[in-house]
C-alpha positions in Angstrom: 97.4 -38.1 171.3 97.0 -41.5 169.6 93.8 -41.8 167.7 92.4 -45.3 167.1 90.6 -46.4 163.1 87.1 -48.1 163.3 86.5 -49.7 159.6 83.4 -50.9 158.6 82.2 -51.5 155.3 78.7 -51.8 152.4 79.3 -53.6 150.0 77.1 -54.2 147.3 77.0 -57.2 145.0 75.3 -57.5 141.4 73.2 -61.2 141.3 73.8 -62.8 137.9 70.2 -63.7 138.1 68.3 -63.9 134.4 65.9 -62.1 134.7 65.7 -58.6 137.0 64.8 -58.0 140.6 60.7 -57.4 139.8 59.8 -57.8 136.6 60.6 -60.3 133.7 63.6 -58.1 131.6 66.5 -59.9 130.5 69.5 -59.5 133.4 72.1 -57.5 131.2 73.8 -55.8 134.7 73.9 -52.9 133.3 76.6 -54.6 131.1 74.4 -53.6 127.8 75.6 -52.1 124.9 73.3 -50.3 124.1 70.9 -47.8 126.2 67.6 -48.6 127.9 67.2 -52.0 125.7 66.6 -54.3 128.5 63.3 -52.0 130.4 59.4 -52.9 130.5 56.7 -50.2 132.4 58.2 -51.8 135.8 61.5 -51.6 135.9 61.1 -47.8 135.0 57.6 -47.3 137.2 55.2 -46.9 135.1 51.7 -45.9 137.0 50.6 -48.5 137.6 53.0 -51.5 137.8 53.8 -54.2 140.5 57.0 -55.2 141.0 56.8 -59.2 142.2 60.0 -60.8 143.5 62.4 -62.7 141.8 62.6 -66.0 144.2 66.5 -66.7 142.5 67.5 -63.4 143.7 66.4 -64.5 146.6 67.6 -68.1 147.4 70.7 -65.7 145.9 71.2 -64.1 149.0 70.3 -66.8 151.8 72.8 -69.0 149.7 75.3 -66.5 150.5 74.1 -66.1 154.2 74.6 -69.6 154.9 78.0 -69.6 153.5 79.0 -66.2 155.8 77.3 -67.9 159.1 74.2 -66.1 158.8 70.7 -66.6 161.0 68.5 -66.4 158.0 65.2 -64.4 159.0 61.5 -66.6 158.5 60.3 -63.6 158.1 61.0 -61.0 156.5 59.6 -58.0 154.0 60.6 -55.7 150.8 60.6 -52.1 152.1 60.2 -48.6 150.4 63.4 -46.5 151.2 62.6 -43.1 150.4 64.3 -40.3 147.9 65.0 -38.9 144.9 67.6 -38.9 142.4 67.2 -38.6 138.1 68.7 -42.7 138.3 66.2 -44.0 141.0 62.6 -44.0 138.0 60.4 -44.1 141.2 61.4 -42.0 143.7 61.8 -44.4 146.3 63.9 -47.3 145.8 62.5 -51.2 146.9 64.8 -52.2 149.9 65.4 -54.0 153.4 65.1 -51.7 156.7 64.3 -54.2 159.7 63.7 -57.4 158.5 66.5 -58.3 156.4 66.7 -61.9 155.4 69.8 -62.5 157.0 71.9 -61.6 159.7 74.5 -62.0 162.1 77.0 -64.3 160.4 81.5 -64.1 159.9 83.9 -64.0 157.8 86.9 -65.2 158.9 90.0 -63.7 156.5 94.3 -64.1 157.1 97.0 -61.7 158.2 100.3 -61.9 158.5 101.1 -61.8 162.3 103.4 -59.2 163.1 101.5 -57.0 161.4 98.3 -56.9 163.5 99.6 -58.7 167.0 96.1 -57.5 168.5 94.2 -60.5 167.4 93.8 -64.1 168.0 97.7 -65.7 167.2 97.9 -69.3 165.8 101.0 -69.9 167.4 104.1 -70.8 165.3 102.7 -69.2 161.8 102.7 -66.5 160.3 99.6 -66.3 159.6 96.6 -65.0 162.2 92.4 -65.0 161.6 90.8 -62.2 162.4 86.9 -62.5 162.7 84.7 -59.2 160.6 81.2 -59.6 162.4 78.8 -59.8 159.4 75.7 -56.8 160.9 73.1 -58.4 157.9 72.6 -59.5 154.5 69.6 -57.5 152.7 68.5 -57.7 149.0 67.2 -54.3 146.8 67.2 -53.4 143.1 70.0 -51.6 141.7 69.7 -48.0 140.5 70.1 -47.0 136.9 72.9 -45.1 135.5 73.5 -41.7 134.6 75.9 -40.8 131.5 77.9 -37.6 131.1 78.9 -37.2 127.5 82.2 -35.4 127.3 81.9 -31.7 126.5 78.0 -31.1 126.6 75.8 -29.5 128.9 73.3 -32.1 129.9 73.4 -35.6 131.1 71.5 -39.3 130.0 70.1 -41.5 131.9 70.3 -45.2 131.5 67.7 -47.7 132.9 69.2 -51.1 131.8 70.4 -51.3 135.4 67.8 -49.9 136.8 65.6 -52.7 138.7 68.9 -55.7 138.5 69.0 -57.6 141.8 71.7 -55.4 144.4 72.8 -57.9 147.5 74.6 -55.6 150.2 76.3 -56.8 153.0 77.6 -54.8 155.7 79.6 -55.5 158.6 79.9 -54.5 161.8 83.0 -51.6 163.1 86.2 -54.3 163.0 88.2 -53.5 160.8 91.1 -51.9 161.6 93.1 -50.4 157.9 93.2 -50.3 154.5 95.0 -53.7 154.3 92.2 -55.8 156.5 89.1 -54.0 154.3 90.7 -55.3 150.8 91.5 -58.5 152.5 88.1 -58.8 153.2 86.6 -57.8 149.9 88.8 -60.4 148.2 87.8 -63.3 150.6 83.8 -62.0 149.9 84.6 -61.5 146.3 85.8 -65.2 146.0 82.7 -66.5 147.7 80.4 -64.9 145.5 82.1 -66.4 143.0 82.0 -70.2 144.1 78.9 -69.7 145.3 77.7 -68.7 141.3 75.2 -66.0 142.3 78.1 -63.3 140.8 81.2 -62.5 138.8 81.7 -59.7 141.7 84.4 -57.2 138.8 84.4 -54.1 141.2 85.6 -53.1 137.4 82.4 -53.7 135.6 80.8 -52.5 138.7 79.3 -56.4 139.5 81.0 -55.4 142.9 80.8 -51.8 144.8 82.6 -51.4 148.3 81.8 -48.6 150.5 83.9 -47.8 153.6 82.3 -46.6 157.1 85.5 -44.9 158.9 86.2 -43.1 162.2 88.8 -42.6 164.6 88.5 -42.5 168.2 91.2 -41.4 171.1 93.0 -44.5 172.8 91.4 -43.7 176.3 87.7 -43.2 174.0 84.8 -45.6 173.2 85.5 -47.3 170.0 82.7 -45.9 168.6 83.0 -42.4 169.7 84.0 -41.0 166.2 82.8 -39.0 163.7 81.5 -41.6 161.2 82.9 -41.0 157.0 81.4 -42.4 154.2 83.6 -43.1 150.8 82.2 -44.1 148.2 83.3 -44.8 144.1 86.3 -47.3 145.3 86.1 -49.5 141.8 89.0 -51.9 143.0 90.6 -53.5 145.8 93.7 -51.8 145.5 92.0 -48.3 145.9 90.2 -49.9 148.4 93.2 -49.4 151.0 94.5 -47.3 149.4 91.3 -45.3 150.5 91.0 -46.3 153.3 94.6 -45.3 154.6 94.2 -42.2 153.3 91.2 -41.2 154.9 92.9 -42.5 157.9 95.6 -39.7 157.5 93.4 -37.1 156.4 91.2 -37.1 160.2 94.4 -38.0 162.1 95.5 -35.0 161.1 92.3 -32.5 160.9 92.3 -33.8 164.5 95.4 -33.1 165.7 95.2 -29.3 164.0 91.7 -29.3 167.0 89.5 -29.5 163.6 86.0 -30.6 163.7 85.1 -34.1 161.8 82.2 -33.9 160.1 79.8 -36.2 158.8 79.3 -36.6 155.5 79.8 -38.9 152.3 83.1 -38.6 150.3 84.5 -40.0 146.8 87.9 -41.7 146.0 89.9 -39.7 143.5 92.0 -42.4 141.8 94.1 -39.9 139.8 95.0 -37.4 142.0 94.9 -40.7 145.4 92.3 -38.7 147.6 89.4 -38.2 148.7 86.9 -35.4 148.3 83.5 -34.2 150.0 80.5 -35.3 147.6 77.2 -34.6 150.2 76.2 -34.7 154.0 75.6 -38.3 154.7 72.3 -39.1 155.5 71.0 -41.1 158.4 68.1 -44.0 158.7 65.7 -41.2 159.4 66.1 -39.1 156.0 64.8 -41.9 153.9 61.8 -42.5 155.3 61.4 -46.4 155.5 58.4 -47.8 156.0 57.3 -51.2 154.3 56.3 -52.2 150.5 52.7 -51.7 150.1 53.2 -53.8 146.9 55.0 -56.7 148.4 53.5 -58.8 151.1 55.8 -60.3 153.5 58.0 -63.5 153.0 57.5 -66.6 155.1 60.2 -69.7 154.9 60.3 -72.5 157.1 63.0 -74.3 159.2 62.7 -77.4 156.4 62.9 -74.9 153.4 66.6 -73.5 155.4 68.0 -76.7 155.8 67.2 -77.3 151.3 69.2 -75.0 151.1 71.7 -75.5 152.8 72.1 -79.0 151.3 72.7 -76.5 147.6 76.2 -75.2 149.1 79.1 -76.2 147.7 82.5 -76.4 148.4 83.3 -73.6 149.8 86.9 -72.0 149.8 87.9 -71.9 153.9 86.7 -76.0 152.9 88.6 -76.4 150.0 91.4 -74.6 151.2 91.9 -77.1 154.6 90.6 -80.6 152.8 94.0 -79.1 150.0 96.0 -79.3 153.0 95.5 -82.6 153.8 94.1 -84.6 150.4 97.4 -83.0 148.2 99.7 -81.7 151.1 100.3 -78.1 149.7 101.6 -75.4 151.5 100.0 -72.3 152.3 100.8 -70.2 149.4 100.3 -72.7 146.4 97.0 -73.5 147.9 96.1 -69.8 148.1 96.6 -69.8 144.6 94.9 -72.7 143.5 92.0 -72.4 145.3 91.3 -68.3 144.5 90.2 -69.6 141.5 87.3 -72.3 142.0 87.1 -73.3 138.0 91.1 -73.6 138.5 90.5 -75.6 141.6 88.1 -77.3 139.5 90.8 -78.2 136.5 93.9 -79.1 139.3 91.7 -81.7 140.9 90.6 -82.9 137.5 94.6 -82.9 137.1 95.7 -84.9 140.1 93.0 -87.9 139.3 94.2 -88.7 136.4 98.0 -88.3 137.5 97.3 -90.7 140.4 95.5 -92.8 138.1 99.0 -93.1 136.3 100.7 -93.5 139.6 98.4 -97.0 140.9 98.9 -97.8 137.3 103.1 -97.9 137.7 102.5 -96.1 133.9 104.6 -92.9 136.0 107.0 -94.8 138.2 108.1 -91.6 140.1 107.1 -90.7 143.8 103.4 -88.9 144.6 104.7 -86.9 146.5 107.5 -85.7 143.3 104.1 -85.9 140.4 102.3 -83.6 142.8 104.5 -81.0 143.7 105.5 -80.7 139.6 102.0 -80.8 138.5 101.4 -77.3 141.1 104.8 -75.9 139.7 104.0 -76.2 136.3 99.9 -75.0 136.4 101.1 -72.3 138.5 103.9 -70.8 137.0 104.2 -71.6 133.6 100.3 -72.2 133.1 99.2 -68.8 135.0 102.0 -67.6 132.7 100.2 -68.4 129.5 96.1 -67.8 130.5 97.6 -64.3 131.7 99.9 -63.2 128.4 97.2 -64.3 126.2 94.4 -62.7 128.5 92.5 -66.3 129.0 90.1 -68.0 132.0 91.0 -71.8 132.8 87.8 -72.0 131.7 89.2 -71.4 127.6 92.1 -74.0 128.2 92.9 -76.5 125.6 95.0 -78.7 127.5 93.1 -81.6 128.8 93.8 -82.3 132.5 94.6 -85.8 130.7 97.3 -84.3 128.2 98.0 -82.1 131.4 98.5 -85.5 133.5 100.8 -87.5 130.8 103.2 -83.7 130.2 103.6 -84.4 133.8 104.3 -87.9 133.6 107.1 -87.5 131.2 108.7 -85.0 133.0 108.5 -86.9 136.4 110.3 -90.3 134.6 113.6 -88.2 133.3 112.0 -88.4 129.4 112.4 -84.8 129.1 114.1 -81.8 131.2 112.6 -79.0 132.1 113.0 -76.8 129.3 111.7 -79.5 126.4 109.0 -79.6 128.7 108.1 -75.3 129.0 108.4 -76.0 125.2 105.7 -78.8 124.8 103.3 -76.9 127.2 103.2 -73.6 125.5 102.3 -76.0 122.5 99.6 -77.8 124.1 98.9 -74.6 125.0 97.7 -72.7 121.6 97.0 -76.7 120.3 95.8 -79.1 122.6 97.7 -81.1 120.9 99.2 -84.6 122.8 102.1 -83.5 124.4 103.6 -87.6 123.4 103.1 -86.1 119.7 104.6 -83.1 119.9 108.0 -84.1 121.4 108.4 -86.4 118.4 107.2 -84.0 116.5 110.2 -81.6 117.5 112.4 -84.4 118.4 112.3 -83.2 122.2 112.9 -87.0 124.3 115.6 -86.7 126.3 118.8 -88.2 125.3 119.7 -90.7 127.7 122.5 -92.5 126.0 125.6 -92.6 128.0 128.3 -93.0 125.3 126.6 -89.7 123.3 126.7 -87.8 126.9 130.4 -88.9 127.5 131.6 -87.4 124.0 129.3 -84.1 124.4 131.0 -83.7 127.8 134.3 -85.5 127.0 134.0 -81.7 124.0 132.5 -79.6 126.8 136.3 -79.8 128.8 138.3 -80.1 125.6 136.9 -76.5 124.8 136.5 -75.0 128.7 139.7 -75.7 130.2 139.5 -72.6 132.1 136.1 -73.8 134.1 138.3 -77.1 135.0 141.1 -75.0 135.9 138.4 -72.8 137.9 137.0 -76.6 139.4 140.1 -77.1 140.8 140.4 -74.2 142.4 137.2 -74.6 144.2 135.0 -72.0 142.0 131.6 -73.9 142.4 129.7 -72.0 139.8 131.9 -73.6 137.3 130.4 -76.9 137.6 126.8 -75.0 136.3 128.8 -72.9 133.9 130.0 -76.5 132.2 126.3 -77.4 132.5 124.8 -75.3 130.4 127.6 -75.7 128.0 126.7 -79.2 127.9 123.3 -78.6 127.4 123.2 -76.2 124.8 125.6 -78.9 123.1 123.0 -81.5 123.5 120.0 -78.9 122.5 119.1 -79.2 125.7 117.9 -82.7 125.2 120.6 -84.1 127.4 119.3 -85.9 130.6 121.0 -83.2 133.4 121.4 -85.7 136.2 123.2 -88.6 134.1 125.6 -85.2 132.5 126.1 -83.4 136.3 127.0 -87.3 137.3 129.9 -87.4 133.9 130.8 -84.0 135.3 131.7 -84.3 138.2 133.2 -88.0 138.1 135.4 -86.9 135.0 136.4 -83.3 136.3 137.0 -84.8 140.0 139.6 -86.8 137.3 141.4 -84.3 136.6 141.5 -83.2 139.8 144.0 -85.6 141.0 146.1 -85.5 137.8 
């Protein structure tokens, strides 16, 4: 019997407000170097204290809702979610239940057609879009953190993270496998970063992805299976692995006549398995009731429209514009728009280049210049960033200097090899490319007479390659090109060298 997976996600995102959710303590997102330094009577739940909601956190969640096409509820409230755990000082969590800030949204993700043929295909394309429904987005407070010292028989509690604003997003059960879930989480992280509401770094716990998964037989209703929750997943790659493992585990259990129980399981990233943690709670187990210390919230339609004006250009919009404005392919666009800072840097570079093209400071086709700018940015510049563990914001290369380098390459004033050398020096020093070229004598050799002498010398030294070329071996020409470049210290104009080589080799062939 074929079993079909049904997957929904619960994603928690810590919001990077200046202060915590219900008090004025600094919001260190639980990353403080020492325990219990950003705490106060409110976030540690001392008797007689009253919570005051963080307005910025509320706006952040509503911005996320608008970005995801949600309806913003004009009436919303906070609720108490009751459960006892050592890292929850109050014995309950201030959350939202039946009147969340946002509901009924969507997030479209792009996937390969051949892997998911049952979704809405885009004709003549390898890419298709899949729509994932967003059930709700609500706001709550984070809990503290338990610390288990190695070799000790006790546990410590750090409350720095207690009361940090936490956005929770719940999807519809629209996902079908681990890869779709991974792509969904990656896209959500990108949107949070574009909005500036969170760094959404999973390794730091800014973003936590939990999986709800069930299986049903092919001829049964979609939600007829028993739901299992999987927690403790700290990377997008593990989201995919945990889901695929759980599908396999449940399928084998059902095929063996076993019953799936409703439970919470944890992901063990060392053994690459899920392990049972506890019985899964239901909503009634938490005994939700309205938070008596915080009045209900009311918003006007005018407020929502003002908030909508604060939305930046979102990734999907930017991707479409990059395709139309710069004529870029899908792969290049995906890399450039993955990070908002990288996309902004690219646009600043293009602004400089278009100015140089208009003033004829660069004498090359716009398409060629754009392609060079993209290629060096994606391959060379990102390589240096990765090697040095830097961010785009750390770049010493100004968009103006980067554009100048691209113009020099486009006009054939330096070759590719020299350009890489110059770019590396620019990366570390921020120097002007022209100064580096002059200091290192990297300017392209254009003198035809000098190049002709270099070609003649190489041909004289490599008679076997000349004979190979005469015999129709094309690789011989590449070899001879390389030898000329070596002879000229990599400064020869490749196009001129190629023309000279072909001309002289043909003459020798006819001889």
